[in-house]
Phi, psi and omega in degrees: 000142185226163180228139177270122178252149180231145178213139180253140180233158182289338181211162178293326180297321176296320180294318179295322177296321178294323178298316179293325179293324175300317180293318181295328180282358179058036174282128181287090184238132177246159176053048176278118183228150175243129183241134175214199184297338182273355183285151178294137180093355180295138180241126180289329178232154179076177183230165182295152177229180178297325181278321182242097186275353180064216183289351177293341182297337180273353180258092193288327189256008184273135171240107186236125176303155183308310185300316180293320181299316180289330176293317176299317180298321178295321177298319177294319180297331180270014174103003180276183179222140182254129176251132176232146181205143173266121186235139175303143185304322183282358177242008183298312182301320179293320179294318178298318179298318180298317182290325177296320179288347180267022176066039174290157184274137169286103190295324179293317179295318180294321178296322178297320178297317180294320180294326178295340177265004175108357181276148170204149182290147193296335182297324180291321181286323184277347181071022183281156178275170179297327181291324181293320180278344172083067167303136185301153177305139179293124181241154179251140174246121184055032170095001179206158176199177177212135181277332179211165183225133174232142184243137173252114181290137174264110186253133179228129178275148174237138181279123178246116182255123179234190181228150173215155180275134176231155181279130177246023183092168182196189181220145176237124179248123182236134177258145177212168187250131174241155178243132180237125178296139180233132179244125178228159177239145178215139180270127181245144179247135179235136176259153179220138180266124179248138177237123180224156178250128179249142178273124182233138176223097181203155181287154179283129182275167181294337183283345181265053183288336181258030183295335183264016178270156179278145179213158180228136177241124176250133178218127183249133176266138178241159178215164179248144174227156183286134176242126183256125175228159181230144173234146181247137179226141174282118182250348180192159175218146178251122184252127177251125180210168176221152179238156181234145176225155181243146176215160181267124179260136177270124181247121178241126179206183178235148174239151184252154177210136177272136176242156183243130175247125184255121173254124183255140173290136185288340183264009179249125180280126180234150177227133182080182183247356180229158180236150181209145175297146178288348177249130173234118185253156181246000000 
């Protein structure tokens, strides 16, 4: 089974080089052709239609939507070259890789550039239907083809288990100052100076020769008073700490996955388990 692939290049020399690279890569490709302004069926003005297919008439197995077909034709009209090849289905990806490495043009990006400059393929402006512009007759390559493709994504969930911090309670320790009255006793001593006069009647002795000299006696009385002082001592401490332990938690959940069930009409002949358009563009 084979698929027709198409690739646009800026010049014929690039397209011919890509053709040689296909051969060097030993890609099993048949009907490899390069089309440019010199090809039979090329139209300098206008675009191909169902009645007048232009150079597409030589590409027997290609099925290209109108918009893409006219974009390729515009690329050829602007000096590019179109390469087409029939490639076995199991070698399509390899052939596409070879052509991409050969500097093929991103046709969608190039069409966007042309549209930004005011170009658009005529079917959009004229409001014509695909039949009026002539989508090519549906052709089969090795017995099968597809006019359109729709994809159903196969989605599969995966369980991701993570961790987060949660509050498990706590403690707050606050210190404050209290005052307690204290009563103590202390014995204090006080001195007092007494002065008294005594009556004496006795003769002056010989030893009291200096009895008539002047003299002074000083005597000071002292006393005690209570002095209050304080000392601080650490008598106890409150320690706040935390410990951590680890354990294994069992997580049970469900994940979803989409599956596809294929019901085939009994009157439609199918071959293989997958379908692909006969045209693959680069």
